[in-house]
Legacy VTK file of the C-alpha trace (Angstrom):
# vtk DataFile Version 3.0
C-alpha trace
ASCII
DATASET POLYDATA
POINTS 146 float
10.033 28.484 -3.335
9.225 24.986 -2.022
7.587 22.433 -4.327
7.423 19.071 -2.542
5.972 19.738 1.061
4.969 17.153 3.682
2.428 17.777 6.361
2.247 15.296 9.114
-1.437 15.058 10.640
-2.835 14.133 13.822
-6.281 12.825 12.650
-7.584 13.445 16.232
-6.968 17.252 15.600
-8.457 17.813 11.975
-8.921 21.290 12.409
-5.331 22.010 12.175
-4.916 20.689 8.636
-6.359 23.612 7.115
-4.098 25.876 9.291
-0.923 23.751 8.241
-2.007 23.620 4.516
-2.216 27.444 4.534
1.248 27.794 5.825
2.403 25.027 3.060
0.460 26.893 0.365
2.241 30.147 1.275
5.653 28.323 0.970
4.745 27.428 -2.591
4.674 31.159 -3.655
2.219 30.354 -6.357
4.539 27.901 -7.975
3.353 24.345 -8.946
3.729 22.110 -5.964
2.591 18.995 -4.303
1.472 18.718 -0.756
1.676 15.274 1.068
-0.518 14.831 3.870
0.672 11.969 6.183
-0.936 10.118 9.004
0.981 8.017 11.211
-0.882 5.253 12.879
1.107 4.890 16.414
-1.398 2.307 17.598
0.998 -0.643 17.628
3.884 1.127 19.037
4.980 -0.857 21.943
2.044 -3.203 20.977
-0.129 -0.875 23.002
-3.362 -1.686 20.788
-2.332 -5.163 19.917
-4.877 -7.061 22.211
-7.711 -4.841 20.986
-7.099 -4.460 17.149
-7.312 -7.502 14.858
-5.063 -7.939 12.099
-7.887 -8.039 9.703
-8.827 -4.404 10.562
-5.424 -2.983 9.513
-6.442 -2.319 5.823
-9.696 -1.024 6.776
-8.150 1.436 9.330
-5.727 2.650 6.931
-8.420 3.067 4.121
-10.550 5.100 6.647
-7.514 7.368 7.559
-6.714 8.044 3.875
-10.460 8.772 3.168
-10.414 11.273 6.085
-7.317 13.080 4.927
-8.594 13.284 1.292
-11.598 15.193 2.745
-9.634 17.583 4.740
-8.292 19.847 2.026
-10.814 20.078 -0.854
-10.316 23.693 -1.565
-6.581 24.257 -2.787
-5.249 26.472 -5.385
-4.839 24.872 -8.777
-1.145 25.015 -8.465
-1.205 22.465 -5.608
-1.581 18.761 -5.701
-2.488 16.943 -2.579
-1.470 13.435 -1.939
-2.264 11.193 1.135
-0.088 8.739 2.907
-0.589 6.475 5.837
2.217 4.754 7.852
2.548 2.790 10.937
5.229 3.252 13.677
6.783 5.978 15.679
5.528 9.358 14.404
9.035 11.111 14.179
10.814 7.981 12.675
8.062 7.857 9.895
7.982 11.462 9.292
11.785 11.713 8.687
11.522 8.247 6.615
8.662 9.470 4.515
10.460 12.836 3.853
13.371 11.201 2.580
11.426 8.668 0.463
9.571 11.443 -1.225
12.520 13.790 -1.381
10.391 16.607 0.279
12.065 20.118 0.341
9.906 21.207 3.388
7.814 19.833 6.332
5.235 21.866 7.862
4.059 20.406 11.091
2.261 21.385 14.329
3.869 21.594 17.744
2.095 22.072 21.068
3.424 24.183 23.898
6.052 22.266 25.960
5.376 20.706 28.988
7.393 18.958 31.639
7.064 15.705 29.705
8.772 17.016 26.555
11.821 18.325 28.584
12.654 14.736 29.361
11.455 12.804 26.495
11.477 15.524 23.746
8.534 16.171 21.233
7.962 14.825 17.685
8.475 18.411 16.279
11.733 18.574 18.170
13.174 15.380 16.812
12.142 16.163 13.169
13.713 19.521 13.507
16.752 18.039 14.587
17.084 15.360 12.123
15.297 16.278 8.857
17.405 16.617 5.726
15.033 19.549 4.519
13.519 22.740 5.915
11.103 22.227 8.918
8.367 24.858 9.503
6.877 24.461 13.166
3.572 25.835 13.607
2.485 26.420 17.226
-0.646 25.036 18.573
-2.241 27.814 20.564
-4.998 25.628 21.887
-2.891 23.336 23.961
-1.907 24.438 27.324
0.273 22.054 28.958
LINES 1 147
146 0 1 2 3 4 5 6 7 8 9 10 11 12 13 14 15 16 17 18 19 20 21 22 23 24 25 26 27 28 29 30 31 32 33 34 35 36 37 38 39 40 41 42 43 44 45 46 47 48 49 50 51 52 53 54 55 56 57 58 59 60 61 62 63 64 65 66 67 68 69 70 71 72 73 74 75 76 77 78 79 80 81 82 83 84 85 86 87 88 89 90 91 92 93 94 95 96 97 98 99 100 101 102 103 104 105 106 107 108 109 110 111 112 113 114 115 116 117 118 119 120 121 122 123 124 125 126 127 128 129 130 131 132 133 134 135 136 137 138 139 140 141 142 143 144 145
């Protein structure tokens, strides 16, 4: 079925990684596949963290994120190769950009229940679904109650 799957992750919700990976692995239908884990660091969107974050720490922050992701999925089937990626910017823009660069044929991502803010601004999942060049599978986060 799908052979090149992107999973955007929020590292503050690591427990979601296994659930998303299970969906991605099911989408491979046992065929050889690559699952790409993507963390988007949004610390510098609108320079929100700029005063509190030294430039010298950027590389360390990226390495920590890549290390955390590499430890999330250690028990995957032999047909699946896991790769990790880290980007900076706005989540939905980076997800769409990486999906094009990697030529992903599917994106599996989490979405929280919509609240009033998402009706005015829109969610990352909504933007990715609307603009992605590949199939997007959205898994509902049942733990969020907005």
